VOPAGU-2260 file (C-alpha; in pm, 1 decimal, decimal comma):
REM VOPAGU-2260
SITE   aa  ch    i         X         Y         Z
SITE  MET   A    0  -18036,4  -11656,0   10133,5
SITE  SER   A    1  -17990,1  -11364,4   10243,4
SITE  SER   A    2  -18152,1  -11259,4   10565,8
SITE  ILE   A    3  -18522,7  -11086,1   10539,8
SITE  VAL   A    4  -18590,4  -10834,5   10779,4
SITE  ALA   A    5  -18946,4  -10826,2   10978,2
SITE  THR   A    6  -19067,7  -10617,0   11228,2
SITE  ASP   A    7  -19064,2  -10764,0   11591,1
SITE  SER   A    8  -19483,4  -10710,4   11737,1
SITE  SER   A    9  -19350,0  -10759,6   11990,5
SITE  ASN   A   10  -19101,4  -10422,0   12057,1
SITE  ASP   A   11  -19154,6  -10265,8   11684,2
SITE  LYS   A   12  -18760,9  -10362,5   11645,3
SITE  LEU   A   13  -18657,6  -10463,2   11355,1
SITE  ARG   A   14  -18393,4  -10742,5   11382,3
SITE  PRO   A   15  -18243,7  -11006,8   11150,2
SITE  ARG   A   16  -18387,0  -11342,2   11041,8
SITE  SER   A   17  -18225,7  -11525,2   10933,9
SITE  SER   A   18  -18353,6  -11850,5   10644,0
SITE  PRO   A   19  -18636,4  -12011,2   10766,2
SITE  GLY   A   20  -18667,0  -12416,0   10754,8
SITE  ALA   A   21  -18938,5  -12568,4   10594,1
SITE  ALA   A   22  -19236,2  -12469,8   10939,8
SITE  GLY   A   23  -19059,6  -12106,9   10842,0
SITE  GLN   A   24  -19079,2  -12099,9   10489,7
SITE  GLN   A   25  -19473,1  -12208,7   10471,5
SITE  ALA   A   26  -19538,4  -11939,8   10775,2
SITE  GLN   A   27  -19394,9  -11735,7   10499,5
SITE  HIS   A   28  -19626,2  -11775,4   10247,0
SITE  LEU   A   29  -19908,6  -11728,7   10479,7
SITE  ARG   A   30  -19855,3  -11470,2   10594,6
SITE  ARG   A   31  -19764,6  -11296,9   10197,4
SITE  ARG   A   32  -20105,4  -11379,2   10125,6
SITE  SER   A   33  -20268,9  -11290,2   10418,9
SITE  VAL   A   34  -20041,4  -10957,2   10237,8
SITE  SER   A   35  -20180,5  -11019,8    9935,0
SITE  TRP   A   36  -20538,5  -11111,5   10056,6
SITE  ARG   A   37  -20536,8  -10735,5   10242,5
SITE  ALA   A   38  -20360,2  -10577,2    9929,9
SITE  TRP   A   39  -20683,2  -10663,3    9738,7
SITE  LEU   A   40  -20939,5  -10602,1    9971,3
SITE  ARG   A   41  -20768,7  -10223,4    9981,0
SITE  LEU   A   42  -20744,3  -10182,8    9597,5
SITE  ALA   A   43  -21175,2  -10285,3    9611,2
SITE  VAL   A   44  -21252,4  -10093,8    9901,9
SITE  VAL   A   45  -21051,9   -9804,1    9733,0
SITE  SER   A   46  -21196,3   -9906,0    9381,7
SITE  ALA   A   47  -21574,4   -9902,4    9540,5
SITE  ALA   A   48  -21492,8   -9525,5    9680,7
SITE  THR   A   49  -21385,3   -9383,6    9342,7
SITE  ALA   A   50  -21684,1   -9518,2    9122,6
SITE  LEU   A   51  -21942,2   -9398,3    9398,2
SITE  LEU   A   52  -21803,3   -9075,2    9412,5
SITE  LEU   A   53  -21717,2   -9086,2    9035,7
SITE  HIS   A   54  -22084,2   -9150,2    9051,3
SITE  ALA   A   55  -22233,5   -8847,0    9165,2
SITE  ALA   A   56  -22189,6   -8678,2    8773,9
SITE  TRP   A   57  -22394,5   -8336,6    8850,4
SITE  ARG   A   58  -22368,0   -7980,1    9002,6
SITE  PRO   A   59  -22474,1   -7928,9    9341,2
SITE  PRO   A   60  -22812,9   -7779,0    9334,8
SITE  PRO   A   61  -22861,8   -7458,5    9568,3
SITE  ALA   A   62  -22985,6   -7576,7    9883,4
SITE  ALA   A   63  -23355,7   -7499,1    9898,0
SITE  LEU   A   64  -23341,1   -7759,8    9650,8
SITE  ASP   A   65  -23133,9   -8073,7    9802,2
SITE  GLN   A   66  -23347,3   -7984,7   10126,5
SITE  ALA   A   67  -23618,5   -8030,6    9892,2
SITE  ILE   A   68  -23527,2   -8366,8    9752,4
SITE  TYR   A   69  -23353,2   -8499,9   10096,1
SITE  ALA   A   70  -23711,8   -8397,8   10214,0
SITE  ALA   A   71  -23871,9   -8558,6    9979,6
SITE  THR   A   72  -23650,2   -8955,8    9954,5
SITE  ALA   A   73  -23601,5   -8959,2   10340,8
SITE  ASP   A   74  -23720,9   -9305,3   10322,5
SITE  ARG   A   75  -23657,8   -9461,5    9937,6
SITE  ARG   A   76  -23296,3   -9354,6    9938,6
SITE  PHE   A   77  -23028,2   -9612,8    9820,9
SITE  ASP   A   78  -22756,0   -9801,8   10047,8
SITE  LEU   A   79  -22570,4   -9777,4    9762,8
SITE  ALA   A   80  -22268,5   -9803,0   10055,8
SITE  THR   A   81  -22403,2  -10109,8   10326,6
SITE  TRP   A   82  -22433,7  -10311,8    9953,4
SITE  THR   A   83  -22098,5  -10219,5    9757,3
SITE  LEU   A   84  -21934,3  -10330,5   10121,6
SITE  ASN   A   85  -22157,5  -10605,5   10153,4
SITE  SER   A   86  -22033,1  -10762,9    9724,2
SITE  VAL   A   87  -21681,2  -10661,6    9803,1
SITE  ALA   A   88  -21652,8  -10901,3   10099,9
SITE  GLY   A   89  -21940,8  -11177,5    9819,2
SITE  LYS   A   90  -21631,9  -11207,1    9563,5
SITE  LEU   A   91  -21375,2  -11257,2    9844,4
SITE  GLN   A   92  -21527,1  -11519,7    9849,5
SITE  ASP   A   93  -21583,4  -11548,2    9562,0
SITE  THR   A   94  -21214,2  -11570,1    9514,0
SITE  VAL   A   95  -21136,4  -11826,0    9749,6
SITE  ALA   A   96  -21442,4  -12103,5    9632,9
SITE  LYS   A   97  -21318,4  -12055,2    9243,8
SITE  PRO   A   98  -21715,5  -12149,4    9212,3
SITE  ALA   A   99  -21650,1  -12169,5    8847,1
SITE  ALA   A  100  -21300,5  -12373,4    8956,8
SITE  GLY   A  101  -21319,8  -12707,6    8702,5
SITE  LEU   A  102  -21617,0  -12639,7    8430,0
SITE  ASP   A  103  -21453,2  -12620,0    8123,2
SITE  GLU   A  104  -21544,6  -12391,0    7811,8
SITE  ALA   A  105  -21828,5  -12537,3    7689,2
SITE  GLN   A  106  -22018,9  -12633,8    8023,9
SITE  ALA   A  107  -21946,8  -12336,7    8133,2
SITE  THR   A  108  -22106,4  -12144,1    7786,6
SITE  GLN   A  109  -22399,8  -12317,0    7896,6
SITE  MET   A  110  -22464,1  -12260,5    8203,8
SITE  VAL   A  111  -22425,9  -11947,1    8122,8
SITE  ARG   A  112  -22713,8  -11954,8    7867,4
SITE  ALA   A  113  -22909,1  -12205,4    8071,7
SITE  TRP   A  114  -22937,8  -11930,0    8364,1
SITE  LEU   A  115  -22996,8  -11624,2    8189,7
SITE  GLU   A  116  -23324,5  -11853,0    8052,0
SITE  GLN   A  117  -23451,8  -11922,4    8336,7
SITE  ALA   A  118  -23431,2  -11573,5    8499,7
SITE  GLN   A  119  -23587,5  -11482,3    8184,3
SITE  ARG   A  120  -23908,9  -11711,5    8283,7
SITE  ALA   A  121  -23926,6  -11573,7    8589,9
SITE  SER   A  122  -23872,8  -11250,1    8497,4
SITE  SER   A  123  -24178,0  -11316,1    8242,7
SITE  LEU   A  124  -24350,8  -11501,0    8557,0
SITE  ALA   A  125  -24343,5  -11271,1    8805,7
SITE  ASP   A  126  -24494,6  -11005,2    8574,2
SITE  GLN   A  127  -24776,6  -11233,9    8472,4
SITE  ILE   A  128  -24842,4  -11271,5    8829,0
SITE  GLU   A  129  -24830,0  -10852,0    8887,2
SITE  ARG   A  130  -25065,1  -10807,4    8642,1
SITE  THR   A  131  -25359,8  -11114,2    8819,3
SITE  TYR   A  132  -25304,8  -10925,6    9125,9
SITE  ALA   A  133  -25357,5  -10527,8    8908,4
SITE  ASP   A  134  -25682,7  -10729,0    8747,7
SITE  PRO   A  135  -26029,8  -10644,9    8911,2
SITE  ALA   A  136  -26135,1  -10895,3    8739,3
SITE  THR   A  137  -25942,5  -11166,7    8903,0
SITE  PRO   A  138  -26176,2  -11254,7    9263,4
SITE  ASP   A  139  -25874,9  -11441,7    9441,6
SITE  ALA   A  140  -25555,2  -11322,4    9299,5
SITE  ALA   A  141  -25375,7  -11556,9    9529,1
SITE  ALA   A  142  -25543,2  -11908,0    9413,7
SITE  ALA   A  143  -25546,5  -11859,1    9090,1
SITE  THR   A  144  -25154,5  -11737,6    9088,9
SITE  ALA   A  145  -25042,1  -12036,8    9344,6
SITE  ASP   A  146  -24859,6  -12240,3    9107,3
SITE  GLN   A  147  -24667,1  -11965,2    8948,9
SITE  ARG   A  148  -24548,5  -11809,1    9279,8
SITE  ALA   A  149  -24460,7  -12178,4    9333,4
SITE  GLU   A  150  -24245,1  -12214,7    8965,9
SITE  LEU   A  151  -24123,2  -11837,9    9033,6
SITE  ALA   A  152  -23993,6  -11896,6    9366,5
SITE  ALA   A  153  -23820,4  -12297,6    9329,8
SITE  LEU   A  154  -23691,7  -12059,0    9014,3
SITE  ARG   A  155  -23517,5  -11808,2    9247,1
SITE  GLN   A  156  -23395,5  -12078,4    9511,4
SITE  GLN   A  157  -23239,4  -12224,0    9195,8
SITE  LEU   A  158  -23078,8  -11895,5    9055,9
SITE  ASP   A  159  -22955,8  -11777,7    9363,4
SITE  ALA   A  160  -22760,9  -12062,2    9407,7
SITE  GLN   A  161  -22545,4  -12041,6    9133,9
SITE  ALA   A  162  -22574,8  -11738,3    9046,7
SITE  SER   A  163  -22231,4  -11698,1    9168,7
SITE  THR   A  164  -22114,3  -11939,7    8939,7
SITE  VAL   A  165  -22259,5  -11802,1    8644,5
SITE  GLU   A  166  -22118,6  -11461,3    8735,8
SITE  ALA   A  167  -21740,6  -11576,2    8734,5
SITE  ILE   A  168  -21763,7  -11740,8    8412,9
SITE  LEU   A  169  -21870,9  -11466,3    8215,0
SITE  GLU   A  170  -21605,8  -11187,0    8477,3
SITE  GLN   A  171  -21352,5  -11482,0    8234,0
SITE  GLN   A  172  -21509,5  -11449,9    7985,1
SITE  MET   A  173  -21502,6  -11138,1    7941,5
SITE  THR   A  174  -21137,8  -11005,9    8135,4
SITE  ALA   A  175  -21029,9  -11250,9    7855,9
SITE  ILE   A  176  -21210,4  -11011,2    7573,6
SITE  ILE   A  177  -21036,8  -10689,0    7716,2
SITE  GLN   A  178  -20688,6  -10830,6    7702,9
SITE  ALA   A  179  -20747,2  -10958,1    7372,5
SITE  GLU   A  180  -20828,9  -10599,6    7340,2
SITE  GLY   A  181  -20503,4  -10504,2    7423,5
SITE  LEU   A  182  -20681,5  -10274,2    7743,2
SITE  GLN   A  183  -20469,5  -10352,5    8036,4
SITE  THR   A  184  -20251,7  -10179,4    8320,2
SITE  ALA   A  185  -19883,6  -10283,1    8413,0
SITE  GLY   A  186  -19987,1  -10589,1    8207,4
SITE  LEU   A  187  -20318,0  -10701,1    8362,8
SITE  VAL   A  188  -20665,4  -10612,7    8319,2
SITE  TRP   A  189  -20767,6  -10283,5    8572,5
SITE  PRO   A  190  -21007,8  -10291,4    8696,4
SITE  PRO   A  191  -21013,6  -10699,9    8778,2
SITE  VAL   A  192  -21374,8  -10722,1    8602,9
SITE  ARG   A  193  -21678,1  -10762,1    8904,6
SITE  MET   A  194  -22083,1  -10780,9    8891,3
SITE  ARG   A  195  -22341,1  -10918,1    9028,3
SITE  PHE   A  196  -22669,5  -10968,7    8932,6
SITE  ASN   A  197  -22860,5  -10740,0    9117,3
SITE  GLU   A  198  -23155,2  -10521,0    9103,0
SITE  PRO   A  199  -22995,8  -10184,9    9015,7
SITE  PRO   A  200  -23155,6   -9877,7    9219,3
SITE  GLN   A  201  -23428,2   -9632,5    9010,7
SITE  LEU   A  202  -23246,6   -9349,4    8944,6
SITE  LEU   A  203  -23439,4   -9000,8    9033,0
SITE  VAL   A  204  -23306,9   -8732,6    8780,3
SITE  LEU   A  205  -23367,0   -8369,2    8772,6
SITE  SER   A  206  -23426,4   -8068,3    8544,5
SITE  PRO   A  207  -23438,8   -7705,5    8509,5
SITE  ARG   A  208  -23864,6   -7638,7    8330,7
SITE  ASP   A  209  -23594,9   -7391,2    8133,7
SITE  ARG   A  210  -23322,6   -7579,9    7952,6
SITE  ILE   A  211  -23214,8   -7965,2    7965,6
SITE  GLN   A  212  -22973,0   -8047,0    8201,7
SITE  ARG   A  213  -22927,7   -8271,5    8497,0
SITE  LEU   A  214  -22944,8   -8106,8    8780,8
SITE  ARG   A  215  -22960,2   -8351,4    9034,2
SITE  ALA   A  216  -22952,1   -8790,1    8992,7
SITE  VAL   A  217  -23045,0   -8948,9    9357,7
SITE  ASP   A  218  -23019,0   -9375,1    9368,4
SITE  LEU   A  219  -23435,9   -9463,7    9474,2
SITE  ALA   A  220  -23492,1   -9855,6    9650,0
SITE  PRO   A  221  -23525,4  -10052,5    9335,3
SITE  GLY   A  222  -23901,0  -10172,1    9447,7
SITE  LEU   A  223  -24022,9   -9825,0    9373,0
SITE  ASP   A  224  -24380,7   -9884,0    9192,6
SITE  SER   A  225  -24518,2   -9648,9    8957,7
SITE  ALA   A  226  -24795,9   -9484,4    9181,1
SITE  GLU   A  227  -24451,3   -9415,6    9384,1
SITE  ARG   A  228  -24258,1   -9260,6    9087,9
SITE  ALA   A  229  -24566,1   -9004,8    9022,5
SITE  ALA   A  230  -24585,6   -8888,7    9352,0
SITE  LEU   A  231  -24249,1   -8805,5    9365,0
SITE  GLU   A  232  -24192,4   -8658,4    9065,0
SITE  GLN   A  233  -24557,4   -8460,9    9079,9
SITE  GLU   A  234  -24414,4   -8349,1    9505,9
SITE  LEU   A  235  -24133,7   -8248,4    9367,6
SITE  ALA   A  236  -24232,3   -8051,1    9029,8
SITE  GLN   A  237  -24514,7   -7814,6    9210,5
SITE  GLN   A  238  -24297,0   -7730,3    9487,3
SITE  GLU   A  239  -23995,8   -7664,4    9300,7
SITE  ASN   A  240  -24114,9   -7577,9    8982,0
SITE  VAL   A  241  -23925,1   -7845,7    8819,1
SITE  ALA   A  242  -23939,8   -8124,8    8620,1
SITE  ALA   A  243  -23866,5   -8480,3    8757,6
SITE  TYR   A  244  -23806,6   -8790,4    8641,1
SITE  VAL   A  245  -23800,9   -9160,9    8864,0
SITE  THR   A  246  -23725,5   -9456,0    8622,0
SITE  GLY   A  247  -23486,2   -9779,5    8627,4
SITE  ILE   A  248  -23142,6   -9825,3    8473,5
SITE  GLY   A  249  -22993,0  -10205,2    8283,5
SITE  GLY   A  250  -22615,2  -10147,9    8505,5
SITE  TYR   A  251  -22493,0   -9985,2    8768,0
SITE  GLY   A  252  -22067,5   -9916,2    8744,0
SITE  VAL   A  253  -21993,8   -9900,2    9109,2
SITE  TYR   A  254  -21778,0  -10190,0    9173,3
SITE  PRO   A  255  -21864,4  -10477,0    9189,6
SITE  THR   A  256  -22072,2  -10364,1    8863,5
SITE  MET   A  257  -22436,9  -10452,7    8894,2
SITE  VAL   A  258  -22645,1  -10572,2    8629,2
SITE  ILE   A  259  -22967,1  -10723,4    8535,9
SITE  ASP   A  260  -23053,3  -11015,5    8474,3
SITE  ARG   A  261  -23386,3  -11056,1    8227,1
SITE  TYR   A  262  -23283,0  -10937,7    7899,6
SITE  GLY   A  263  -23075,8  -11223,3    7779,7
SITE  LEU   A  264  -22730,7  -11263,9    7663,9
SITE  PRO   A  265  -22672,7  -11015,4    7401,7
SITE  TRP   A  266  -22800,3  -10677,4    7615,7
SITE  THR   A  267  -22619,7  -10886,6    7952,3
SITE  ALA   A  268  -22255,3  -10922,9    7701,6
SITE  ASP   A  269  -22273,3  -10516,5    7628,8
SITE  THR   A  270  -22398,2  -10343,0    7927,7
SITE  ILE   A  271  -22099,4  -10596,3    8226,8
SITE  ALA   A  272  -21912,7  -10433,6    7897,7
SITE  HIS   A  273  -22043,1  -10069,3    7906,3
SITE  GLU   A  274  -21987,6  -10107,3    8296,3
SITE  TRP   A  275  -21620,9  -10172,5    8309,4
SITE  ILE   A  276  -21575,5   -9959,0    8120,3
SITE  HIS   A  277  -21670,7   -9715,8    8411,6
SITE  ASN   A  278  -21430,3   -9877,1    8612,7
SITE  TYR   A  279  -21146,7   -9789,3    8325,2
SITE  LEU   A  280  -21222,5   -9459,1    8278,5
SITE  ALA   A  281  -21235,1   -9355,2    8735,9
SITE  PHE   A  282  -20875,8   -9320,4    8714,8
SITE  GLN   A  283  -20846,7   -9133,2    8351,9
SITE  PRO   A  284  -20879,5   -8809,8    8304,9
SITE  LEU   A  285  -21191,6   -8880,2    8151,8
SITE  GLY   A  286  -21309,5   -9049,5    8473,3
SITE  TRP   A  287  -21177,8   -8766,4    8700,1
SITE  SER   A  288  -21346,5   -8513,1    8493,9
SITE  ILE   A  289  -21694,9   -8686,6    8536,4
SITE  LEU   A  290  -21734,1   -8474,1    8871,4
SITE  GLU   A  291  -21864,2   -8126,3    8673,4
SITE  GLY   A  292  -22129,2   -8302,4    8503,8
SITE  GLY   A  293  -22299,3   -8190,4    8151,8
SITE  GLU   A  294  -22063,7   -8209,1    7891,0
SITE  HIS   A  295  -21876,8   -8436,0    8074,1
SITE  VAL   A  296  -22102,1   -8749,4    8171,7
SITE  THR   A  297  -22204,5   -8719,3    7800,7
SITE  ILE   A  298  -21870,2   -8814,8    7630,7
SITE  ASN   A  299  -21811,8   -9058,7    7890,2
SITE  GLU   A  300  -22122,8   -9236,1    7846,6
SITE  THR   A  301  -22167,7   -9250,1    7481,1
SITE  VAL   A  302  -21723,8   -9381,3    7533,5
SITE  ALA   A  303  -21859,3   -9608,5    7722,7
SITE  SER   A  304  -22158,4   -9688,8    7515,1
SITE  ILE   A  305  -21947,8   -9738,8    7189,9
SITE  ALA   A  306  -21653,7   -9939,8    7336,7
SITE  GLY   A  307  -21913,2  -10136,6    7555,7
SITE  GLU   A  308  -22107,1  -10218,5    7309,9
SITE  GLU   A  309  -21812,8  -10359,6    7048,3
SITE  LEU   A  310  -21635,9  -10566,3    7371,8
SITE  GLY   A  311  -22004,5  -10706,1    7444,3
SITE  ARG   A  312  -21987,9  -10825,5    7060,1
SITE  ALA   A  313  -21663,7  -10937,3    7074,2
SITE  LEU   A  314  -21783,8  -11190,3    7380,5
SITE  LEU   A  315  -22058,6  -11324,9    7169,0
SITE  ALA   A  316  -21833,4  -11391,2    6866,8
SITE  ARG   A  317  -21651,8  -11614,6    7102,5
SITE  TYR   A  318  -21834,5  -11798,3    7362,1
SITE  TYR   A  319  -22188,2  -11744,9    7156,0
SITE  PRO   A  320  -22120,1  -11641,2    6831,4
SITE  ASP   A  321  -22526,6  -11774,6    6804,7
SITE  LEU   A  322  -22597,4  -11468,0    6983,2
SITE  LEU   A  323  -22407,9  -11253,2    6741,0
SITE  PRO   A  324  -22654,8  -10943,5    6650,7
SITE  PRO   A  325  -22639,4  -10924,7    6260,0
SITE  PRO   A  326  -22418,1  -10600,8    6219,1
SITE  GLU   A  327  -22647,9  -10245,7    6131,9
SITE  PRO   A  328  -22712,3  -10192,5    5811,7
SITE  PRO   A  329  -22496,5   -9921,3    5620,9
SITE  VAL   A  330  -22564,3   -9559,6    5559,8
SITE  GLN   A  331  -22857,3   -9457,4    5280,8
SITE  THR   A  332  -22754,1   -9216,3    5014,8
SITE  PRO   A  333  -23082,6   -8956,3    5078,5
SITE  ASP   A  334  -23173,5   -9082,1    4791,3
SITE  GLU   A  335  -23190,5   -9443,6    4882,2
SITE  ALA   A  336  -23369,4   -9321,6    5172,3
SITE  GLU   A  337  -23585,4   -9151,5    5037,7
SITE  PRO   A  338  -23969,6   -9357,6    5082,0
SITE  PRO   A  339  -24151,4   -9422,7    4802,6
SITE  LEU   A  340  -24462,1   -9204,3    4712,6
SITE  ASN   A  341  -24776,8   -9271,3    4850,4
SITE  GLU   A  342  -24651,1   -9522,1    5052,6
SITE  PRO   A  343  -24736,1   -9575,3    5433,4
SITE  GLN   A  344  -24488,3   -9547,4    5683,4
SITE  PRO   A  345  -24403,2   -9685,4    5948,1
SITE  PHE   A  346  -24351,3   -9534,0    6251,3
SITE  GLU   A  347  -23944,5   -9582,4    6430,0
SITE  PHE   A  348  -23939,9   -9541,7    6809,4
SITE  GLY   A  349  -23546,5   -9350,1    6712,9
SITE  PRO   A  350  -23593,7   -9151,4    6396,8
SITE  GLN   A  351  -23936,0   -9027,0    6590,5
SITE  MET   A  352  -23776,3   -8979,9    6926,8
SITE  ARG   A  353  -23502,6   -8735,0    6812,9
SITE  ALA   A  354  -23756,3   -8498,0    6626,6
SITE  THR   A  355  -23909,3   -8508,6    6966,9
SITE  ARG   A  356  -23605,2   -8344,2    7102,1
SITE  LEU   A  357  -23522,6   -8134,7    6823,1
SITE  VAL   A  358  -23831,1   -7982,8    6855,9
SITE  VAL   A  359  -23881,8   -7946,0    7206,5
SITE  ASP   A  360  -23510,2   -7793,5    7163,7
SITE  GLU   A  361  -23642,7   -7528,6    6964,0
SITE  LEU   A  362  -23880,1   -7458,7    7167,7
SITE  LEU   A  363  -23696,7   -7406,8    7468,8
SITE  ALA   A  364  -23465,6   -7275,2    7282,1
SITE  GLY   A  365  -23700,5   -6948,5    7251,4
SITE  GLY   A  366  -23861,2   -6884,5    7608,6
SITE  HIS   A  367  -24181,3   -7144,3    7497,8
SITE  VAL   A  368  -24170,2   -7345,8    7769,6
SITE  GLU   A  369  -24506,7   -7454,5    7833,7
SITE  GLU   A  370  -24541,0   -7482,0    7462,4
SITE  ALA   A  371  -24301,3   -7708,7    7459,6
SITE  GLU   A  372  -24437,8   -7887,9    7799,5
SITE  ALA   A  373  -24731,9   -7946,6    7553,2
SITE  PHE   A  374  -24548,5   -8048,1    7266,7
SITE  MET   A  375  -24425,4   -8338,6    7519,3
SITE  GLU   A  376  -24755,9   -8485,0    7667,6
SITE  ALA   A  377  -24910,9   -8441,3    7295,4
SITE  ARG   A  378  -24604,8   -8623,3    7221,4
SITE  ARG   A  379  -24635,4   -8929,7    7485,9
SITE  LYS   A  380  -25002,0   -8976,6    7428,6
SITE  THR   A  381  -24889,6   -9079,1    6994,1
SITE  PHE   A  382  -24617,0   -9247,4    7110,1
SITE  ALA   A  383  -24869,3   -9407,7    7289,2
SITE  GLU   A  384  -25075,6   -9528,5    6974,7
SITE  HIS   A  385  -24771,4   -9661,9    6808,2
SITE  GLY   A  386  -24718,4   -9928,5    7147,6
SITE  TYR   A  387  -24451,8   -9729,9    7318,6
SITE  PHE   A  388  -24570,8   -9659,7    7666,4
SITE  LEU   A  389  -24361,8   -9422,3    7832,0
SITE  ARG   A  390  -24493,6   -9266,3    8165,4
SITE  VAL   A  391  -24289,8   -8948,7    8164,0
SITE  LEU   A  392  -24161,4   -8758,3    7840,8
SITE  ASN   A  393  -23993,9   -8423,6    7965,9
SITE  GLN   A  394  -23650,2   -8207,6    8045,8
SITE  ALA   A  395  -23575,8   -8506,8    8305,3
SITE  TYR   A  396  -23616,7   -8744,9    8062,5
SITE  PHE   A  397  -23410,4   -8601,0    7814,6
SITE  ALA   A  398  -23109,1   -8554,1    8025,6
SITE  PHE   A  399  -23154,5   -8881,0    8164,1
SITE  HIS   A  400  -23179,2   -9055,7    7797,6
SITE  GLY   A  401  -23016,1   -8744,2    7582,6
SITE  SER   A  402  -22653,7   -8808,4    7839,2
SITE  TYR   A  403  -22615,5   -9127,4    7594,4
SITE  ALA   A  404  -22561,3   -8926,8    7310,6
SITE  THR   A  405  -22545,1   -9232,6    7092,5
SITE  GLY   A  406  -22901,3   -9258,3    7157,8
SITE  ALA   A  407  -23316,6   -9114,2    7012,4
SITE  ALA   A  408  -23313,9   -8824,2    7258,9
SITE  ALA   A  409  -22988,6   -8639,0    7198,4
SITE  SER   A  410  -22913,8   -8400,2    6971,5
SITE  ASP   A  411  -22566,9   -8272,7    7090,8
SITE  PRO   A  412  -22328,3   -8358,3    6801,5
SITE  ILE   A  413  -22068,4   -8535,6    7043,7
SITE  GLY   A  414  -22212,1   -8914,0    6990,1
SITE  PRO   A  415  -22157,3   -8831,7    6609,8
SITE  LYS   A  416  -21826,6   -8722,4    6709,1
SITE  LEU   A  417  -21691,9   -9016,6    6877,0
SITE  LYS   A  418  -21839,1   -9296,6    6596,5
SITE  GLN   A  419  -21679,4   -9112,8    6421,1
SITE  LEU   A  420  -21337,1   -9073,6    6564,9
SITE  ARG   A  421  -21392,2   -9442,2    6672,0
SITE  ALA   A  422  -21393,1   -9505,6    6269,4
SITE  HIS   A  423  -21063,2   -9340,0    6278,9
SITE  SER   A  424  -20919,2   -9536,7    6546,2
SITE  PRO   A  425  -20725,2   -9812,1    6372,4
SITE  SER   A  426  -20833,9  -10033,7    6770,9
SITE  LEU   A  427  -21086,7  -10035,3    7017,8
SITE  GLN   A  428  -20729,1   -9974,1    7218,2
SITE  ALA   A  429  -20664,9   -9706,3    7094,4
SITE  PHE   A  430  -20940,5   -9581,1    7056,9
SITE  LEU   A  431  -20972,8   -9588,1    7439,4
SITE  GLN   A  432  -20617,0   -9449,6    7486,6
SITE  THR   A  433  -20723,6   -9140,1    7304,1
SITE  THR   A  434  -21032,5   -9045,8    7495,5
SITE  SER   A  435  -20978,2   -9132,9    7782,5
SITE  LYS   A  436  -20780,2   -8825,0    7767,1
SITE  ILE   A  437  -21068,2   -8608,9    7672,3
SITE  THR   A  438  -21226,1   -8367,2    7946,7
SITE  SER   A  439  -21435,5   -8170,8    7691,4
SITE  VAL   A  440  -21566,3   -8056,1    7367,5
SITE  ALA   A  441  -21301,0   -7888,1    7242,1
SITE  ALA   A  442  -21033,7   -8220,4    7317,7
SITE  LEU   A  443  -21207,5   -8400,7    7155,7
SITE  ASP   A  444  -21261,3   -8190,8    6807,1
SITE  ALA   A  445  -20923,4   -8177,9    6859,1
SITE  ALA   A  446  -20830,4   -8551,7    6871,8
SITE  LEU   A  447  -21003,8   -8516,5    6589,9
SITE  ALA   A  448  -20865,7   -8230,2    6330,0
SITE  GLN   A  449  -20536,2   -8456,2    6431,4
SITE  PHE   A  450  -20665,9   -8737,0    6184,0
SITE  GLU   A  451  -20711,5   -8455,6    5978,1
SITE  SER   A  452  -20415,4   -8345,8    5968,0
SITE  PRO   A  453  -20074,7   -8546,6    5759,5
SITE  SER   A  454  -20006,6   -8745,9    5980,2
SITE  GLY   A  455  -20278,2   -8835,1    6044,3
SITE  SER   A  456  -20311,6   -9014,2    6344,3
SITE  PRO   A  457  -20398,5   -8776,2    6694,3
């Protein structure tokens, strides 16, 4: 064995080291392991920092507005840096402990099912308790909810004890799906799939009143109630002449990613995949361009939605096939879609919200700001009459939800174009290879145009 050059810590000089014996080999192994740990930690921290930077997907607002936002939210901001450091440390501990080791596939999938069912039960109990405390007809809410609170405390204790194991199982399952799709970098899934079941921060979104544009997004503490949200929105709207909207989010593409636990396996699988795609794109031109805001955010979010849904369905098909939702119905022709005469049609959220967005766009484009706001408030009440209770429906609502261009609140053609690009792509891997380099709508159009070329490929 050739000699190994090492650093002498006593005098910082290089000296030759002869081939070690058994004790020396063990020492070398420990040193290599220590180096590996330090390298892993550096990579994790770099990934976390990159994801944090990429979350700042807005154009800087005027200084006065920035100061007003800071003053209004100073005691309500989410401490993302501390959360990230604690979560990275926790994931490092899980790497050593290997909480899912020893479980076969049947045991692992059953544990995930049971845990998420308990999480949904805990969420339901918490909602029931909150409603009881809010009910003025209940004279002693503490006594009325004593049994529920005891059950909830026991459930949360059990959920906390098993969370790392369930997270590790889902990370392994999603990693296997990503590998099967060929989405690897130098033979590795990068970044590694890492997630935490955690209540993400709430998000304050600001938009100008005369157009729909995300000016600023600020992470807030997850515990704000409806009254606190409304008060913050009204304060900023009145002082700064903007539209404001505070919303909860289902996942957060920092590293490790945050995912809430109360919506069941299909939603959870989709969200884990969606947020991992954000981490994946953080190392690609599309991910870098998100700092420019605008259409770059929409392209990024829409790619994550399309790819995340596909990966989530693949995970369900492989590990939880009974939970796989049915495929979407085929697109109907105009004649097929035409409703029968004199037959009342159901009020569907998606088409109604999209129709609302189109009218708002037209009114704002014509400079009719107050008319657009009156129309949105009237529509909000109409949605409530049909069972869809929206606390806010304004320009900032559309600025946030419209960035997911496959959703009902979007009106730009980015969503249909990206769906068309996915339909042309032979695989999810090919779709992501193409879209990861797209940094503008013009580049998206160019990629689609190449499918119409004689070669038929981008």
